[in-house]
C-alpha positions, 0 to 999 in steps of 0.5 A, spaced: 965 206 259 963 213 260 955 212 258 956 206 263 959 210 269 954 217 267 948 210 268 951 208 275 953 215 278 946 217 276 942 211 279 947 212 286 945 219 286 937 217 285 939 211 290 941 217 295 936 221 293 930 216 295 933 215 301 931 222 303 924 222 300 919 217 306 919 221 310 917 229 306 912 224 304 907 222 310 908 229 312 906 232 305 900 227 305 895 229 309 888 229 306 886 236 302 884 242 308 888 238 312 894 240 314 902 237 313 902 232 318 907 234 324 906 227 327 907 221 327 900 216 327 902 214 334 902 222 336 909 224 337 912 230 334 915 229 327 921 234 325 924 235 318 922 233 311 928 229 309 929 222 312 927 215 314 919 216 317 921 211 323 918 213 330 922 211 335 917 213 341 913 208 338 914 200 339 912 195 335 907 190 339 910 184 344 917 188 343 920 188 350 923 194 353 925 193 359 933 193 361 936 186 358 943 184 363 950 184 358 953 178 362 960 179 359 961 186 362 955 185 367 951 191 368 945 193 366 942 197 359 936 199 356 936 197 349 932 202 345 925 200 341 926 199 334 921 204 332 914 203 327 915 205 320 908 210 318 911 212 311 913 209 305 918 205 305 925 208 303 927 201 299 922 202 294 924 209 293 931 208 293 930 203 287 924 207 284 928 214 284 935 210 282 931 206 276 928 214 274 935 217 274 939 211 270 934 212 265 933 220 264 943 219 263 941 213 258 937 218 254 940 223 255 948 223 255 953 227 258 948 234 255 948 240 260 941 238 261 940 232 265 943 236 271 936 239 270 933 231 269 938 229 276 935 234 279 926 235 278 927 226 278 926 225 286 922 231 286 916 228 281 917 221 284 915 225 291 909 228 287 907 221 284 907 218 291 904 223 295 898 224 289 897 215 289 896 216 297 891 221 298 890 224 291 893 231 293 899 234 289 901 240 295 903 247 293 910 247 295 912 242 290 908 243 284 910 250 284 918 249 285 918 245 280 916 249 275 919 254 277 926 250 278 925 248 271 924 254 267 930 257 271 934 251 271 934 249 265 935 257 263 941 256 266 942 250 261 941 252 255 948 257 256 952 251 256 954 248 250 952 243 247 946 243 250 940 241 246 933 244 247 930 250 247 928 255 252 924 259 249 920 252 246 920 250 255 917 256 257 911 256 252 910 248 253 909 250 260 905 255 259 901 251 253 899 245 257 898 249 263 892 252 260 890 246 257 889 242 263 886 249 266 880 249 261 879 242 263 879 242 270 874 248 268 870 244 263 870 237 269 873 240 275 870 234 278 875 230 274 881 234 274 883 237 281 887 244 280 893 241 282 893 238 275 893 244 273 900 247 277 903 240 275 902 241 268 906 248 267 912 244 271 912 237 266 911 242 260 916 246 261 920 239 261 918 236 256 918 243 252 925 243 252 925 238 247 921 241 242 913 241 240 912 234 238 915 232 245 909 236 249 905 232 244 907 225 246 908 226 253 901 229 255 897 223 249 901 218 253 900 221 260 892 222 259 892 213 256 896 211 262 891 215 265 886 211 261 889 204 262 890 204 269 882 207 271 879 201 265 883 196 270 880 198 277 873 198 272 875 190 270 877 189 277 871 191 281 874 195 285 873 202 282 865 204 278 865 208 272 866 215 276 870 214 280 876 219 281 882 217 281 889 220 282 892 223 275 898 226 278 903 220 277 899 218 270 902 227 267 908 224 271 909 218 268 908 220 260 912 225 262 916 222 263 916 217 258 915 224 253 921 226 256 925 219 254 924 219 248 925 226 247 932 226 249 933 220 245 931 223 238 935 230 240 
């Protein structure tokens, strides 16, 4: 019963966190070299980073915005336009984030590092969405992700019944970051520097459960990316040299390695 309550609570947390991601996903989804979005596609200002991505000032085609007569009270009022969505939908992000958090809770149980995974999970979903949209991994997300992973895991290491090692998490971050940096130097066109920064955080969370988790998560990421790229080639939606966003697969591989590492711990 305790496990079910834990998983349900984690799923609820993920759903709530997911509903707050659409605006950030839109604002960060600016092509490389451009500033983060501060306006909706209609030119209206977008404030804040959390919440839904819908502009109340943009009116859908065919919407009637004139005065409406209320026969009951005998008064006229103006109905606010429903607005236009300009970013990813809340329901999709809520469902994905809830699923991620529930899986992490099921794998980790009541161990203290679960709190770290539940805080980092929504950020990982946000990074994957942004990279899929514009093939860009923003520094304001990747670098804090790595720093937060190491800092929070350091705190988790002080709590009894944890199942990982902070030292290995640090070494995993350095090792995976260095490995991706070498790949970037060898083939800058196939590996972005944002992937190198993201690898620091991925290496930290994988390293918490040891080197087997690091190797498994890294391999899974490359396999996922290769399968996706191959599927695009077969479907004739891309060529052999077409660049694809690798961040989502790096995150997916880290998620896979983390789940297996947590189950085995």
